VEXPA-157002 format. One record per residue: residue in one letter; x, y, z of N, C-alpha, C, O in turn. Coordinates in steps of 0.05 Angstrom, whole numbers, plus 5000, padded with zeros to 4 digits. Layout:
! VEXPA-157002
<A, <X, Y, Z>, <X, Y, Z>, <X, Y, Z>, <X, Y, Z>>
...
***
This chain:
! VEXPA-157002
<M, <5017, 4976, 5000>, <5000, 5000, 5000>, <5018, 5025, 5000>, <5038, 5026, 5013>>
<L, <5010, 5045, 4985>, <5024, 5070, 4983>, <5013, 5091, 5002>, <4989, 5094, 5004>>
<T, <5030, 5105, 5016>, <5023, 5126, 5034>, <5039, 5151, 5028>, <5063, 5149, 5021>>
<I, <5027, 5175, 5029>, <5041, 5200, 5025>, <5045, 5213, 5052>, <5026, 5215, 5068>>
<R, <5069, 5224, 5057>, <5074, 5238, 5082>, <5095, 5260, 5076>, <5109, 5259, 5055>>
<H, <5098, 5279, 5095>, <5119, 5299, 5092>, <5146, 5285, 5093>, <5150, 5265, 5107>>
<S, <5165, 5295, 5077>, <5192, 5285, 5077>, <5206, 5295, 5102>, <5199, 5315, 5114>>
<S, <5226, 5279, 5110>, <5244, 5287, 5132>, <5273, 5287, 5122>, <5278, 5276, 5100>>
<M, <5291, 5298, 5137>, <5319, 5297, 5129>, <5329, 5268, 5127>, <5348, 5263, 5112>>
<E, <5317, 5250, 5142>, <5325, 5222, 5140>, <5318, 5210, 5113>, <5330, 5190, 5105>>
<D, <5299, 5222, 5099>, <5290, 5212, 5073>, <5308, 5223, 5050>, <5307, 5212, 5028>>
<L, <5325, 5242, 5056>, <5340, 5256, 5035>, <5357, 5236, 5018>, <5357, 5239, 4994>>
<P, <5372, 5217, 5030>, <5388, 5199, 5013>, <5370, 5184, 4993>, <5378, 5181, 4970>>
<Q, <5347, 5174, 5001>, <5329, 5160, 4983>, <5318, 5179, 4962>, <5316, 5172, 4938>>
<M, <5312, 5204, 4969>, <5302, 5223, 4950>, <5324, 5229, 4929>, <5318, 5230, 4905>>
<L, <5349, 5232, 4937>, <5370, 5237, 4918>, <5373, 5213, 4899>, <5377, 5217, 4875>>
<D, <5371, 5189, 4910>, <5372, 5165, 4892>, <5349, 5165, 4872>, <5353, 5159, 4849>>
<I, <5325, 5172, 4882>, <5302, 5173, 4864>, <5306, 5193, 4842>, <5300, 5187, 4819>>
<Y, <5316, 5216, 4848>, <5320, 5236, 4828>, <5342, 5228, 4808>, <5340, 5234, 4784>>
<A, <5362, 5214, 4817>, <5383, 5203, 4799>, <5370, 5183, 4780>, <5376, 5183, 4756>>
<T, <5353, 5166, 4790>, <5339, 5146, 4774>, <5321, 5161, 4754>, <5320, 5153, 4730>>
<A, <5307, 5181, 4762>, <5289, 5196, 4745>, <5305, 5210, 4722>, <5296, 5210, 4699>>
<R, <5328, 5222, 4729>, <5344, 5235, 4708>, <5353, 5215, 4687>, <5352, 5221, 4664>>
<A, <5361, 5191, 4696>, <5370, 5170, 4677>, <5346, 5161, 4660>, <5349, 5157, 4636>>
<F, <5323, 5158, 4672>, <5299, 5150, 4657>, <5292, 5171, 4636>, <5286, 5165, 4613>>
<M, <5292, 5197, 4645>, <5285, 5218, 4626>, <5305, 5218, 4602>, <5296, 5221, 4579>>
<A, <5330, 5216, 4608>, <5350, 5217, 4587>, <5346, 5193, 4568>, <5349, 5196, 4544>>
<A, <5340, 5170, 4578>, <5336, 5146, 4562>, <5310, 5147, 4545>, <5308, 5133, 4526>>
<H, <5292, 5165, 4553>, <5266, 5167, 4539>, <5263, 5194, 4525>, <5241, 5204, 4522>>
<G, <5285, 5206, 4515>, <5284, 5229, 4498>, <5282, 5256, 4512>, <5274, 5276, 4500>>
<N, <5287, 5257, 4538>, <5285, 5281, 4553>, <5310, 5286, 4571>, <5308, 5286, 4595>>
<P, <5333, 5290, 4558>, <5357, 5293, 4574>, <5360, 5321, 4586>, <5376, 5325, 4604>>
<R, <5346, 5341, 4575>, <5350, 5369, 4584>, <5335, 5378, 4608>, <5344, 5395, 4623>>
<Q, <5312, 5367, 4613>, <5294, 5377, 4635>, <5309, 5378, 4662>, <5308, 5399, 4675>>
<W, <5321, 5357, 4669>, <5335, 5356, 4695>, <5365, 5349, 4692>, <5381, 5357, 4708>>
<G, <5371, 5333, 4672>, <5397, 5321, 4669>, <5421, 5339, 4667>, <5441, 5335, 4680>>
<N, <5418, 5360, 4650>, <5442, 5377, 4645>, <5448, 5395, 4669>, <5468, 5409, 4669>>
<R, <5430, 5396, 4689>, <5434, 5414, 4712>, <5436, 5398, 4738>, <5437, 5409, 4760>>
<H, <5435, 5371, 4736>, <5434, 5354, 4759>, <5412, 5363, 4778>, <5416, 5367, 4802>>
<W, <5388, 5367, 4766>, <5365, 5378, 4780>, <5350, 5355, 4794>, <5351, 5333, 4784>>
<P, <5338, 5360, 4817>, <5339, 5384, 4833>, <5364, 5383, 4851>, <5373, 5362, 4860>>
<P, <5374, 5407, 4858>, <5398, 5408, 4875>, <5391, 5400, 4904>, <5369, 5405, 4913>>
<E, <5410, 5389, 4918>, <5406, 5379, 4945>, <5397, 5402, 4964>, <5380, 5398, 4981>>
<E, <5408, 5426, 4960>, <5401, 5448, 4977>, <5371, 5456, 4974>, <5358, 5463, 4994>>
<L, <5361, 5454, 4950>, <5333, 5460, 4945>, <5315, 5439, 4960>, <5295, 5446, 4972>>
<L, <5323, 5414, 4958>, <5308, 5393, 4972>, <5308, 5397, 5002>, <5288, 5393, 5015>>
<K, <5331, 5405, 5013>, <5333, 5411, 5042>, <5314, 5434, 5049>, <5301, 5433, 5070>>
<T, <5314, 5454, 5032>, <5296, 5477, 5037>, <5267, 5468, 5036>, <5251, 5476, 5053>>
<D, <5260, 5452, 5016>, <5232, 5442, 5014>, <5225, 5426, 5039>, <5202, 5429, 5049>>
<I, <5243, 5409, 5049>, <5237, 5394, 5073>, <5233, 5412, 5097>, <5214, 5409, 5112>>
<A, <5250, 5432, 5100>, <5248, 5450, 5123>, <5222, 5467, 5121>, <5211, 5473, 5142>>
<R, <5213, 5473, 5098>, <5189, 5489, 5094>, <5163, 5472, 5093>, <5142, 5482, 5088>>
<Q, <5166, 5446, 5098>, <5143, 5427, 5099>, <5128, 5426, 5072>, <5104, 5424, 5072>>
<R, <5143, 5428, 5050>, <5130, 5426, 5024>, <5141, 5403, 5007>, <5135, 5401, 4984>>
<S, <5156, 5386, 5020>, <5167, 5363, 5007>, <5153, 5338, 5018>, <5147, 5336, 5042>>
<Y, <5146, 5320, 5000>, <5131, 5296, 5007>, <5145, 5271, 4995>, <5159, 5273, 4975>>
<V, <5141, 5249, 5009>, <5150, 5223, 4998>, <5126, 5204, 4996>, <5107, 5206, 5012>>
<C, <5128, 5187, 4977>, <5109, 5165, 4974>, <5122, 5140, 4984>, <5143, 5132, 4975>>
<V, <5110, 5128, 5004>, <5122, 5106, 5019>, <5106, 5080, 5014>, <5081, 5080, 5015>>
<L, <5120, 5059, 5007>, <5108, 5032, 5004>, <5110, 5018, 5030>, <5131, 5017, 5043>>
<D, <5088, 5005, 5038>, <5087, 4989, 5062>, <5095, 5005, 5087>, <5110, 4995, 5104>>
<A, <5084, 5029, 5090>, <5090, 5046, 5113>, <5083, 5031, 5139>, <5063, 5018, 5141>>
<G, <5101, 5035, 5159>, <5097, 5023, 5185>, <5104, 4994, 5188>, <5100, 4982, 5208>>
<T, <5116, 4983, 5167>, <5124, 4955, 5168>, <5155, 4954, 5165>, <5167, 4974, 5158>>
<P, <5166, 4931, 5171>, <5196, 4928, 5167>, <5204, 4932, 5138>, <5227, 4938, 5133>>
<Q, <5186, 4927, 5119>, <5192, 4930, 5091>, <5188, 4958, 5080>, <5191, 4963, 5056>>
<E, <5181, 4977, 5098>, <5175, 5005, 5090>, <5199, 5016, 5073>, <5222, 5013, 5081>>
<R, <5192, 5029, 5051>, <5212, 5043, 5035>, <5200, 5066, 5019>, <5177, 5065, 5011>>
<V, <5216, 5086, 5015>, <5208, 5109, 4999>, <5211, 5102, 4970>, <5233, 5094, 4961>>
<V, <5189, 5105, 4954>, <5189, 5098, 4926>, <5184, 5122, 4908>, <5186, 5119, 4883>>
<G, <5176, 5145, 4919>, <5171, 5169, 4903>, <5173, 5193, 4920>, <5173, 5192, 4944>>
<T, <5175, 5216, 4906>, <5177, 5242, 4920>, <5167, 5264, 4903>, <5167, 5262, 4878>>
<F, <5159, 5286, 4915>, <5150, 5310, 4901>, <5149, 5334, 4920>, <5151, 5330, 4944>>
<C, <5146, 5357, 4908>, <5142, 5382, 4923>, <5114, 5392, 4917>, <5106, 5391, 4894>>
<M, <5101, 5402, 4937>, <5074, 5414, 4933>, <5072, 5439, 4950>, <5077, 5439, 4974>>
<M, <5064, 5461, 4937>, <5059, 5486, 4951>, <5030, 5494, 4945>, <5020, 5489, 4923>>
<V, <5017, 5506, 4965>, <4988, 5513, 4962>, <4984, 5541, 4971>, <4996, 5550, 4991>>
<G, <4968, 5556, 4956>, <4961, 5583, 4964>, <4955, 5601, 4940>, <4956, 5592, 4917>>
<P, <4949, 5626, 4946>, <4945, 5645, 4924>, <4971, 5649, 4910>, <4992, 5654, 4922>>
<H, <4970, 5647, 4883>, <4995, 5650, 4867>, <5017, 5633, 4878>, <5040, 5642, 4881>>
<A, <5012, 5607, 4883>, <5031, 5589, 4895>, <5057, 5588, 4879>, <5079, 5584, 4891>>
<E, <5056, 5590, 4853>, <5080, 5590, 4836>, <5080, 5616, 4820>, <5065, 5618, 4800>>
<P, <5096, 5636, 4828>, <5096, 5661, 4814>, <5101, 5660, 4784>, <5090, 5677, 4769>>
<C, <5117, 5641, 4774>, <5122, 5640, 4745>, <5096, 5632, 4730>, <5095, 5635, 4706>>
<Y, <5076, 5621, 4744>, <5051, 5614, 4731>, <5033, 5638, 4726>, <5013, 5636, 4712>>
<D, <5041, 5661, 4737>, <5025, 5685, 4733>, <5026, 5695, 4704>, <5008, 5709, 4694>>
<R, <5047, 5687, 4690>, <5049, 5694, 4661>, <5048, 5669, 4645>, <5067, 5653, 4644>>
<I, <5026, 5665, 4631>, <5021, 5642, 4614>, <5016, 5652, 4586>, <5002, 5672, 4582>>
<T, <5028, 5638, 4566>, <5024, 5646, 4538>, <5012, 5622, 4523>, <5011, 5600, 4534>>
<D, <5003, 5628, 4500>, <4990, 5607, 4482>, <4967, 5593, 4497>, <4963, 5569, 4493>>
<G, <4952, 5607, 4513>, <4930, 5596, 4527>, <4923, 5611, 4552>, <4933, 5634, 4555>>
<Q, <4907, 5599, 4569>, <4900, 5611, 4595>, <4893, 5589, 4614>, <4887, 5567, 4607>>
<W, <4894, 5596, 4640>, <4887, 5577, 4660>, <4857, 5573, 4660>, <4842, 5593, 4664>>
<P, <4846, 5549, 4656>, <4817, 5545, 4655>, <4803, 5553, 4681>, <4780, 5562, 4680>>
<A, <4816, 5550, 4704>, <4803, 5557, 4729>, <4797, 5587, 4731>, <4777, 5595, 4744>>
<I, <4813, 5604, 4719>, <4808, 5632, 4720>, <4783, 5639, 4705>, <4766, 5654, 4714>>
<A, <4780, 5626, 4682>, <4755, 5630, 4666>, <4731, 5619, 4680>, <4709, 5632, 4679>>
<A, <4734, 5597, 4694>, <4711, 5584, 4708>, <4705, 5596, 4735>, <4681, 5598, 4743>>
<L, <4726, 5604, 4750>, <4722, 5612, 4778>, <4727, 5642, 4783>, <4720, 5652, 4805>>
<G, <4739, 5655, 4764>, <4746, 5683, 4769>, <4775, 5686, 4777>, <4788, 5666, 4785>>
<E, <4786, 5710, 4775>, <4814, 5715, 4780>, <4823, 5707, 4808>, <4843, 5693, 4811>>
<E, <4809, 5716, 4829>, <4818, 5710, 4856>, <4817, 5681, 4863>, <4837, 5669, 4872>>
<Q, <4794, 5668, 4859>, <4791, 5640, 4866>, <4807, 5622, 4847>, <4818, 5602, 4856>>
<G, <4809, 5630, 4822>, <4823, 5614, 4802>, <4853, 5614, 4806>, <4867, 5597, 4797>>
<N, <4864, 5634, 4820>, <4892, 5636, 4826>, <4900, 5626, 4854>, <4922, 5633, 4863>>
<T, <4883, 5612, 4867>, <4889, 5598, 4892>, <4889, 5568, 4886>, <4869, 5557, 4879>>
<Y, <4913, 5556, 4887>, <4916, 5529, 4877>, <4940, 5516, 4891>, <4956, 5528, 4905>>
<G, <4943, 5490, 4885>, <4967, 5476, 4893>, <4984, 5471, 4868>, <4973, 5468, 4846>>
<V, <5009, 5472, 4871>, <5027, 5466, 4849>, <5045, 5443, 4857>, <5056, 5442, 4879>>
<V, <5048, 5424, 4838>, <5065, 5401, 4843>, <5090, 5404, 4825>, <5089, 5409, 4801>>
<H, <5113, 5402, 4838>, <5139, 5403, 4824>, <5155, 5378, 4831>, <5151, 5365, 4852>>
<R, <5174, 5372, 4814>, <5195, 5352, 4820>, <5184, 5324, 4827>, <5194, 5311, 4845>>
<L, <5163, 5316, 4813>, <5151, 5290, 4818>, <5168, 5268, 4805>, <5175, 5270, 4782>>
<A, <5176, 5249, 4821>, <5192, 5227, 4811>, <5188, 5202, 4828>, <5182, 5203, 4851>>
<G, <5190, 5179, 4814>, <5189, 5153, 4827>, <5215, 5138, 4822>, <5231, 5145, 4804>>
<D, <5219, 5117, 4837>, <5243, 5101, 4834>, <5241, 5080, 4813>, <5261, 5066, 4807>>
<G, <5218, 5077, 4801>, <5214, 5058, 4779>, <5207, 5030, 4788>, <5202, 5012, 4771>>
<S, <5206, 5025, 4814>, <5201, 4998, 4824>, <5171, 4991, 4827>, <5164, 4968, 4829>>
<V, <5154, 5012, 4829>, <5126, 5008, 4834>, <5110, 5024, 4813>, <5113, 5048, 4811>>
<P, <5093, 5010, 4798>, <5077, 5025, 4778>, <5056, 5043, 4793>, <5047, 5036, 4814>>
<G, <5050, 5066, 4781>, <5029, 5083, 4791>, <5037, 5104, 4811>, <5019, 5116, 4824>>
<I, <5063, 5108, 4815>, <5072, 5128, 4835>, <5062, 5156, 4827>, <5051, 5170, 4843>>
<G, <5065, 5163, 4801>, <5056, 5190, 4792>, <5026, 5193, 4797>, <5017, 5214, 4806>>
<T, <5011, 5173, 4790>, <4982, 5175, 4794>, <4975, 5178, 4823>, <4958, 5195, 4830>>
<A, <4987, 5162, 4840>, <4982, 5163, 4869>, <4988, 5191, 4880>, <4972, 5202, 4895>>
<C, <5011, 5202, 4872>, <5019, 5228, 4883>, <5001, 5250, 4873>, <4993, 5267, 4888>>
<L, <4995, 5250, 4847>, <4978, 5272, 4836>, <4949, 5270, 4847>, <4937, 5290, 4852>>
<N, <4939, 5246, 4850>, <4912, 5243, 4861>, <4911, 5252, 4890>, <4892, 5265, 4898>>
<W, <4932, 5245, 4905>, <4934, 5255, 4933>, <4934, 5285, 4934>, <4920, 5297, 4950>>
<A, <4951, 5297, 4917>, <4953, 5326, 4917>, <4926, 5339, 4911>, <4919, 5359, 4924>>
<L, <4912, 5329, 4891>, <4886, 5340, 4884>, <4866, 5337, 4907>, <4850, 5355, 4912>>
<E, <4868, 5315, 4921>, <4850, 5311, 4945>, <4855, 5332, 4966>, <4837, 5339, 4981>>
<Q, <4880, 5341, 4969>, <4887, 5360, 4990>, <4875, 5388, 4985>, <4867, 5401, 5004>>
<C, <4874, 5396, 4960>, <4865, 5424, 4956>, <4845, 5428, 4933>, <4834, 5450, 4930>>
<G, <4839, 5407, 4917>, <4819, 5409, 4897>, <4826, 5425, 4872>, <4809, 5428, 4854>>
<H, <4851, 5434, 4870>, <4859, 5451, 4847>, <4889, 5449, 4845>, <4904, 5459, 4862>>
<I, <4899, 5436, 4824>, <4927, 5432, 4819>, <4936, 5443, 4793>, <4923, 5439, 4772>>
<R, <4959, 5456, 4793>, <4973, 5464, 4769>, <5000, 5451, 4769>, <5012, 5446, 4790>>
<I, <5009, 5444, 4745>, <5035, 5430, 4742>, <5046, 5437, 4715>, <5030, 5443, 4696>>
<D, <5072, 5436, 4712>, <5084, 5440, 4686>, <5104, 5418, 4680>, <5114, 5405, 4698>>
<T, <5109, 5414, 4654>, <5129, 5394, 4646>, <5143, 5403, 4621>, <5132, 5419, 4605>>
<H, <5166, 5393, 4616>, <5182, 5399, 4593>, <5169, 5388, 4568>, <5157, 5366, 4570>>
<P, <5170, 5401, 4545>, <5159, 5390, 4520>, <5169, 5363, 4513>, <5156, 5347, 4499>>
<D, <5194, 5356, 4522>, <5205, 5330, 4516>, <5196, 5308, 4535>, <5203, 5285, 4531>>
<N, <5182, 5315, 4556>, <5174, 5296, 4576>, <5147, 5283, 4568>, <5126, 5289, 4580>>
<I, <5148, 5266, 4548>, <5124, 5253, 4538>, <5111, 5235, 4559>, <5086, 5236, 4560>>
<P, <5126, 5219, 4574>, <5112, 5203, 4595>, <5095, 5220, 4614>, <5072, 5212, 4621>>
<M, <5105, 5243, 4623>, <5089, 5259, 4641>, <5065, 5271, 4627>, <5044, 5273, 4638>>
<Q, <5069, 5280, 4602>, <5046, 5290, 4587>, <5024, 5270, 4584>, <5000, 5276, 4587>>
<H, <5031, 5245, 4579>, <5011, 5223, 4577>, <4998, 5219, 4604>, <4973, 5215, 4605>>
<L, <5013, 5219, 4625>, <5001, 5215, 4652>, <4981, 5237, 4658>, <4959, 5232, 4667>>
<L, <4989, 5262, 4653>, <4971, 5284, 4659>, <4945, 5282, 4642>, <4923, 5287, 4653>>
<A, <4947, 5275, 4617>, <4924, 5272, 4600>, <4906, 5249, 4611>, <4882, 5252, 4612>>
<K, <4918, 5227, 4618>, <4904, 5204, 4629>, <4888, 5211, 4654>, <4866, 5201, 4659>>
<L, <4900, 5229, 4670>, <4887, 5237, 4696>, <4867, 5260, 4693>, <4856, 5269, 4712>>
<G, <4864, 5270, 4668>, <4844, 5291, 4663>, <4854, 5319, 4667>, <4838, 5337, 4669>>
<Y, <4880, 5323, 4667>, <4891, 5350, 4668>, <4888, 5363, 4641>, <4893, 5350, 4620>>
<E, <4881, 5388, 4640>, <4878, 5403, 4615>, <4903, 5419, 4610>, <4913, 5433, 4627>>
<R, <4913, 5417, 4585>, <4936, 5433, 4578>, <4926, 5462, 4575>, <4908, 5467, 4559>>
<A, <4939, 5480, 4590>, <4929, 5508, 4591>, <4946, 5527, 4574>, <4935, 5547, 4566>>
<G, <4971, 5521, 4569>, <4988, 5540, 4554>, <5017, 5534, 4560>, <5025, 5511, 4566>>
<I, <5033, 5555, 4558>, <5062, 5553, 4562>, <5071, 5572, 4583>, <5063, 5596, 4584>>
<I, <5088, 5562, 4601>, <5100, 5580, 4621>, <5131, 5576, 4619>, <5140, 5558, 4606>>
<H, <5145, 5594, 4632>, <5174, 5592, 4633>, <5183, 5593, 4662>, <5173, 5608, 4678>>
<V, <5202, 5575, 4669>, <5213, 5574, 4696>, <5239, 5589, 4697>, <5252, 5594, 4676>>
<E, <5247, 5597, 4721>, <5272, 5612, 4725>, <5297, 5596, 4719>, <5317, 5607, 4712>>
<E, <5295, 5570, 4722>, <5319, 5553, 4721>, <5332, 5551, 4693>, <5356, 5546, 4691>>
<D, <5316, 5554, 4672>, <5327, 5552, 4645>, <5309, 5566, 4625>, <5289, 5577, 4632>>
<N, <5317, 5565, 4600>, <5302, 5580, 4579>, <5282, 5563, 4564>, <5267, 5573, 4547>>
<D, <5281, 5537, 4570>, <5262, 5519, 4556>, <5234, 5525, 4565>, <5229, 5528, 4589>>
<P, <5215, 5526, 4547>, <5187, 5529, 4554>, <5177, 5504, 4568>, <5188, 5483, 4565>>
<R, <5156, 5508, 4583>, <5143, 5485, 4597>, <5113, 5485, 4590>, <5100, 5506, 4589>>
<Y, <5103, 5461, 4584>, <5074, 5459, 4581>, <5061, 5460, 4608>, <5069, 5446, 4627>>
<A, <5040, 5477, 4610>, <5026, 5481, 4636>, <5000, 5466, 4635>, <4985, 5467, 4615>>
<Y, <4993, 5452, 4657>, <4969, 5437, 4659>, <4954, 5444, 4684>, <4966, 5455, 4703>>
<E, <4928, 5439, 4684>, <4912, 5446, 4707>, <4888, 5426, 4710>, <4878, 5417, 4690>>
<K, <4881, 5421, 4735>, <4857, 5405, 4741>, <4845, 5416, 4767>, <4860, 5422, 4786>>
<F, <4819, 5419, 4767>, <4805, 5428, 4791>, <4778, 5415, 4793>, <4767, 5407, 4772>>
<V, <4769, 5412, 4817>, <4743, 5399, 4822>, <4724, 5417, 4834>, <4701, 5410, 4840>>
***
């Protein structure tokens, strides 16, 4: 059984291993630039996320001797949770059209979602959990990250447009789902 909980500093070694596995997977599947050329995410950012209580791990068999971390992600919630999402091109956020500017711009954002590859459905479990927490999720992914684009489409996320992150000049496809 999969359980989501806040990450702790004790989880950091497993998280670093998971991100190394994810970088190798992305490179092998036509997406070497999203994280690979920058060794993303940096350890200091992960430590900051843990300290700010916005880092999560997906745990298999929690509370048993076989317990192990199999996935990880960052989630922030609030008005304008991700400032770079305030500027979207080639589209618009569907929630703003449906809910209005103020309510449409209060959401959760998921970043740095990765699994270790040992358990199918980590991405689905993490994204479904995140949506259950706040009812409105925005997420972005690199145009070369076809597996993530397929996952988001399968889960009913709507492609909203293009955003740009501070870390590099590559555009990101922006997606949104709200209930």
